[in-house]
C-alpha positions in Angstrom: -11.1 -15.0 2.0 -10.6 -10.8 2.9 -13.2 -8.5 2.2 -10.5 -5.8 1.8 -8.4 -7.8 -0.7 -9.9 -9.7 -3.4 -8.3 -14.2 -3.8 -6.6 -12.6 -7.5 -4.9 -9.4 -5.7 -3.8 -11.3 -2.6 -2.4 -14.4 -5.2 -0.5 -11.7 -6.9 0.6 -10.1 -3.5 1.8 -13.7 -2.1 3.9 -14.5 -5.3 5.4 -10.7 -4.6 6.4 -11.5 -0.9 7.9 -14.8 -2.8 10.2 -12.9 -5.2 11.3 -10.5 -2.2 12.2 -13.2 0.0 13.9 -15.4 -2.7 15.7 -12.5 -3.9 14.1 -12.3 -7.5 12.9 -9.1 -6.9 12.5 -6.3 -4.3 10.4 -3.3 -5.3 7.1 -4.3 -6.5 4.5 -1.8 -7.6 1.8 -1.5 -4.8 -0.9 -4.5 -6.0 -4.0 -2.3 -4.1 -4.6 0.9 -2.4 -7.0 0.7 0.8 -8.2 4.0 2.6 -10.5 5.3 5.1 -13.6 6.4 3.9 -13.0 10.1 4.7 -9.9 10.0 3.1 -7.8 10.6 6.0 -5.7 6.9 5.8 -4.2 5.6 2.9 -2.3 2.0 2.6 -0.9 0.6 -0.4 0.5 -2.7 -0.3 2.3 -5.0 -2.4 3.4 -7.8 -0.2 1.1 -10.3 1.9 2.6 -12.9 4.0 1.6 -16.2 3.8 2.7 -17.9 6.5 0.9 -15.7 8.5 -2.4 -15.1 6.4 -3.0 -11.6 7.7 -0.3 -9.1 7.4 0.6 -7.5 4.2 3.7 -4.9 3.7 3.3 -1.7 2.0 3.4 2.0 2.5 1.2 3.3 4.6 -0.1 6.8 6.1 -2.1 7.0 9.2 -2.7 10.9 8.3 0.1 12.1 10.6 2.5 13.5 8.0 4.9 10.6 8.5 3.7 7.7 5.6 6.1 4.9 6.2 7.0 1.1 4.8 5.9 -1.9 7.3 3.9 -4.1 8.2 -0.1 -4.2 8.6 -3.0 -6.6 10.0 -5.4 -7.1 7.4 -7.7 -8.4 10.2 -7.2 -5.5 12.3 -8.1 -2.9 9.1 -11.1 -5.2 8.6 -12.3 -4.5 12.0 -12.5 -0.7 12.3 -16.4 0.2 11.6 -18.0 3.9 11.6 -19.2 4.4 15.3 -22.6 3.5 15.4 -23.1 2.5 11.9 -20.9 -0.6 12.0 -20.3 0.2 8.3 -16.5 -1.0 7.2 -14.2 2.4 7.5 -11.5 1.0 5.5 -12.6 0.1 2.0 -10.4 -1.3 -1.7 -10.0 1.7 -4.4 -11.1 -0.7 -6.8 -10.0 2.3 -9.7 -6.6 2.7 -8.6 -4.2 1.3 -11.1 -0.9 1.1 -10.5 1.9 3.3 -12.6 5.6 3.0 -10.5 7.1 0.7 -8.6 6.8 1.1 -4.4 10.0 3.4 -3.8 8.4 5.8 -6.3 5.3 6.1 -4.1 7.2 6.1 -1.2 10.0 8.5 -2.4 6.6 10.8 -3.0 5.2 10.0 0.1 8.4 11.3 1.8 8.1 14.4 -0.4 4.4 15.3 0.2 4.3 14.3 3.7 1.7 11.8 2.5 0.6 8.9 0.2 -0.3 10.3 -3.2 -1.2 9.2 -6.6 -0.9 12.4 -8.2 1.3 11.8 -11.6 3.5 15.3 -11.4 4.5 14.2 -7.8 4.8 10.7 -8.6 7.3 11.7 -11.9 8.8 13.9 -9.8 9.9 11.5 -7.2 10.6 9.2 -10.2 13.3 11.4 -11.6 14.5 12.4 -7.8 15.1 8.5 -7.1 16.5 8.1 -11.3 19.4 10.9 -10.0 19.8 9.8 -6.6 23.6 8.6 -5.8 23.5 4.8 -4.9 
């Protein structure tokens, strides 16, 4: 069991992975939000690869102004600790409730140059995607 992703959320992320690989869906809402204790880094994750049992997919922001969609190692995130104290540095935001699919979060992150959960910025990103030519 992962310290960062509870079993029920991991199960949903695995279902999302199968939906995408079987072309049943392609744009799920994030399932879990992880962040560093100093709030400089954020991960919004929507899929978990059951074949590698360590790799999640989502929107990753390392605090350098260029968030991107990609894969991340959960084991690697769990291994990051505060210097000297050994306290885990990456935690799950248990209050996070997604309000849009991942594409809206990615567009808002592109517009803001960081992951945001601000409702106004997400609404602007959703409107921008709706009006964007296919």
